[in-house]
N, C-alpha and C positions, 0 to 999 in steps of 0.2 A: 504494500500500500504506500502511495506517495504521501509524504508528510508535508505540512505547510512550509517547513523550512526548505524542503527540496523544491517545492513549487516556486518559492521566492527566488531560489538560486537559479532555476531554469528561466524565470522571467528576466532576471538580471542578465543572464547570458544572451537571451534573445535580443534584448536592448543593445547589448554590446555588439552583437553580430550585425544588427541593423545599422549601427553607426559606422562600423567598418565597411559595410556594403556601400553606404552613401559616400564615404571618402574614396573608395575604389572607383565608383562611377564618376566622381569628379575628376580623378586622375585620368581615367580613360577619355573623358571629354576633352581635357587639356591636350592630350596627344592624338586627338581625332581618331580614336579607336572605337569602332562600332561595339555596342553593348551586346547585341544579339549575335554572338559568335558561337561556333561549335565549342564544346567544353574544352577540347584539347587546345584549340587556338586561343581560347580565353585564358587558360592557365598559362600558356606561353607568354601572352601579352602581360599578364600580371607579373610574371617573373621578370620580364624586361623592365617594367616600370620600377619594381623594387630594386633591381640592379642599378638603375640610374640614380636612384636615391642614395644607394650605398656608395656609388662612385663619387657623387657630389660631397657627401659627408666625409669620405676618406681623404679627399684632396683639401677641402677648405675647412681645416681643423683649427680650432682655437679653444677658448674657454667654453665649456659646456654648461656651466652654472649661471651664465649670463649671456645676453645678446643685446644688440641695439636695434631699435626700430626707427624708420624714417617717418617724419611727420611734417605737415604743412599747416601753418596757422592762418588766421582769417586775413592777414595782410599779405599772404602768399610767401612768407618767409619759410624756409625749409631747414631741417637739421635732423640729427640723430640723437636719441637718448636711450639710456639703458632701460630695458623693459622691467618694470617693477610691479609688485602687487599693489593695486590701488594707487592712491596719491600720497601714500605715507612717505615722509622724508627719510625713513629708515631704509637701509640698503638690503631690502628683501627682494632680491632679483628673481626673475623668472628664468627657468632653464631653457637651453636650446634643444628642442625636441624635433622628431620627425614631422609633426604637424606644423611647427613653425617653418621648417624648410619647405614643406609642401605649400604653405600659404605664400611664401616668398616666390616660388617658381610659378605659382598659379595666379599671382597678381593681387592677392588679398592684402599683402603688405610687402614692404621692402625692408630687408634687414641687413645688419652688419655684424661681424664677429670681432672679438677681442683676441688678437693673435698671441699676445704675451701670456703664457701660462703662469700659474702660481709659483712654479719653480724656476721662473725666468728663462724658459726655453720656448721655442716656437717650431711649428711644423713646416713653415715656409718663409721665404723672403719675397716681398712684393715691392717693386720699385715703381714710383709714380712719376710719370712725365705729363706735364700739363701745359697746354697752350704753346704759343711760339712755334718753333721748329720741332715740335714733339715727335713727329713721325721720323724725321731724319735722325734725330738724336737717340730715339728709342731703337732705331735700326742699328746704329753704331754700337749701342749697348748690347744688343742681341748678337752682333758679330763677335764682340769680345767674349760673350758667353760661349759661342760656338767654337771659338779658337781654343778655349780651355775645356771643351767637352762638357759643358754645363747645360743640360736641357732647360730651356726657358720658354714660356708661353705668354703670348700677348693678348690682353683683353682690352677692347675699346671701352672707354669710360662711359658712364651714364649719359653725359652731355654730348659725347661724340668728338670732343675737342681735347683729347688726351688719352692716355692708356696706362694700364698696370702691366708690368712684366713680372710674371710669377715664376719662382723657382721652388719646387717642392722637395722636401726631404723625406727619406725613408723612416726617420725617427726624429723625435724632438731634439733640436740643437740649441745650446746656450745662446741666448739672444745677442750676447756680446760678440760671439763668433759669427752669428747670422749677419749682424750689421757690419762687422768687419769685412765679411765677404762682399757685401754690397758696396762698401767704400772702395775696396780694392778693384772691383770691376769698373766702377766709375773712374778711378784713377787711371786704369788702363786705357779708357777712352780718351782721357785728357792727355795721356802720354803721346797719343797720335796727333796732338795738336788740334783736337776738336773741342769745341765748347759744348757744354750741356746745360744751357740756361733754362731749359724746360724741366729739368729735374726738380721735383717738388719735395718729396720725402720718401722714406722707406718704412715698411711695416715688417716687424714691429718698430715702433717709434723710439722705444727706450731699451736700454741694456737690462735694466732691472725695474721691478715694480716698487713703488713706495708702499709702506704698510697699509693694507686695506684697499689699495688702488686696483684698478682694472686696466689701466693703460689706454691707448688710443685704439679706436675701431677701424676696420676697413670694410667697406660695403661689399657684399657678396655679388658675384656675377650672375648672369642669366636672369636679370630682372625682367619681369613679364612685359611691361609696356615699353621700356627702352629697346628691348631686343627686337621689337617689331620694326624699328628703324635702323637695325644693324648696330645698335649700341649695347653695351654690357654683354658682349659676346666675344668669343675668341676668333682671332684672325691669323692668316698665314704671314709669311715674311714680307709680302707685298700689301699687307693690310686689307686683304680680301677676306670677307667673312667665310669661315670654314662651314661648308654645307651641312656637315654632320657634327654638331657640337659635342655629342656624347662620345663620338669616336675619338 
């Protein structure tokens, strides 16, 4: 005989499955995947979507106990702020979850991550080139990376008038070394007698965190609305948008 406790447990599970089903349908809609597919095809598509989410989270890794969200006020001013519980002044941050990543990729919100971990390491180095002769100077930086066999990937900025050059690590590296690598690569460009006036900053921005600090954020790529215009996406050495971003 089924007890009341078992019934309540089953109802809770049904509600959970309905929520998961709704989220999956939204993911399918984002990727223009028909819902009425044969079961085998449906399962394969679901695996593909989940794999993409794993790829994204495995590359763009930072603090997972906090993230930043992009906002616009009534005057049209925009900025990023740490996501917190309510409007409390206390530092009760919201964690970076799969749902948050999904909302970013689907256009519900735009987020950034904090690359400097609590132990002062980071999973990547990102170099920001902004305005001016950013394409030419970013290309020179990429050439230096290539000369030293350092894989680097270029993402056009949200505005389309600049880029981030990303270098990913297989394990977290002390930020002091991460930033030293960036400075050395920039120096190699200047040794060739080239200016890099468009260089803006590196991520992580600091070698170490101050006590209780979270450091500076970097906006995540593949933002839903900008990528419709060829922005916030990865490009090849000629700054042509890569047709298959996930590849």
